[in-house]
N, C-alpha and C positions, 0 to 999 in steps of 0.2 A: 513824232510815228511809234504806230505798235507792229511787231513786230509777231511772228505767230509761225511754226514747223506746220507743214502743210500736210504730214502727218495727224497732228491734235485740229486740224481744223475741219477734215475728214469725218476723223467719228465723233465733233461739234454737231458737223451737218447732217451726220445720219440720227444722231439724240432727237436732235432738233424736227427731225420727217419720225421720228419713229411715239414722236408723245405727241404730234397734231392731232386735234386743234388744242390739246394744254401746252402752253406756254416753258417750254424750257430754262433755267436757271441756272449756271455752273460756276462754282468758282475755278478760276483760273493760276497757276501759277506758273515762274518762270525761274530759267536755266541762262548762266552766263552764256554769251556767246561764243567765246572761248574758250567753255567745254563742249562748244556740241562737233558734229561731226558732219562734216557733207558740204554742200553749197552757203557760207557765212561771208563771199566775200563781199572787201568795202564794207563791213559792222562790224564796228566798237568790238573789241571782246569781250568789255566788260558791260554792253547794251542787254536788258534784258531780253530770252524771247520766251512767248511763253509757249513752254513744251508736255505741262501737265496738268489734268482736270482733279478733282477731289468730285466723289461722289457725291450729287443733292443730301441724298437719305443719311450721311457721316452724321452721326451725333444726335437724329432724330428724335434719340430719347432726353437724350441732356436737356435736349431745343424742350420739350413737351416739362420737364420739370419745372426749370429755370424761367422758359419763355426768354430766353435767346441762347444762339445758337456755339454751343462751346466748344463741340463734340471736332471745330475740321479750325483748324490754324487758318489766319488773314492771308489772306490774297491779293496779287496782284491787280487782278484783274476779273471779271464779269462777261460773260454768254450768256446773251438772251436771246429768246424766239419772239415770234411775236405773230403771232399764225394769223394776228387780225391784217397782215400785211404794211403795216406803220414801219416804214427806215425809221422812226427818229427813234433818240432817246426819248424813254418820258419820267412821268414822276413816278409811276409803278415799279419799275426796275427797281431793283437793289444796283445800290452807285459802288461803283470803286476811283481807281484811279485811272483805268480804262475799261471801257462798256465796249463789247459787240454784240451788234444786235443783227440777227439774220431773220428775215423772212421767206415765207413761198417763193417758189419749189426749193427752195434750203439751197441753193447750190450755191461754190463758191462767188458769184458774182453776183448773187442777194447779200451779203455782207457788206456790212458797212464797221466803224468804228470810230466812239465819242472820246472826251478826257467826261470828268464826273459833273462837268459844268453846261455838256452835250456840247461842245464845239468838235464837231466833226473833225480826226483825224485820218494820218494817210496809214494805211497797214498794208504790209507787205510779207509775203506767203515766204518761208522759206522751205529750200530742201534741205533737210539739216536733222541729223537725232543725236539727244543728248543723251549723253553717254547712259553705260547696261548703269543699272540698279540690282539691288540685291535684299531680300527682308533682311533683317538685321542689319546690312550695312551701314554704317551710317558716311556721309560725301566725306571726303578727304581721309579716310584710314587704310593704314598702309598695309596690314592686316585681318583678313574677315574673321578671322578666330581668335583675336587678341580675347580675351575673358576679364582683363580689363577693365574695370566697370566701378562706375559711382553707386554709390548708396544706395539711390532711387531707382538701380539700369540704365540711368544711362550714359554714356559720357566721363570718363573719370575725369575729364576737363572741362566740365560744366556747361559741353554744349549743349545743343538742341536735342538729343538723340533721334536724333537721323530727319529731323525735318530740315524741311530745307533753308538753307539762310537768307535773311536780307528781305525777309515775305513782307516789307511795310507794307501799306496797302496804297500808301502816300505815292508809289516807284514813278521811275522820273522816264515818259515814252515822248520826249521831247529831241532827242536823240535822232 
């Protein structure tokens, strides 16, 4: 099952509609359900819930130089639109552990979820929100004003420097 917040899905649907007739292709990331506020009843606290997206333009100049997108971290899922109306995952789509596909007219009823092999997955939309994050804060830091930083400017403990933990592209969505 793929879990996604209603707010994220709304933003993605708006983006797909605004880009039509060009397809949208957006990297998505997740937050453990136990960290969310709102309606997460019956959801395993460790289950990944799609809550964030990365702007597709991020890292474009790096990709132009190196031929691969090094500017955005690995993502748990992808959101793609098919302006041609095909609701199925295609060979032209960028793959991830889970792919959300939407077709016109870009409403919640027009959304489908698939695994990387094109097998349909259940999609559950949650009325929940992730914890508030601020620029410069590292999730889990007790003191956002702490100046104890490593030599690379990241956290002294060798963490991901504010990145989201557990962004393995092979996330388990079978919960």
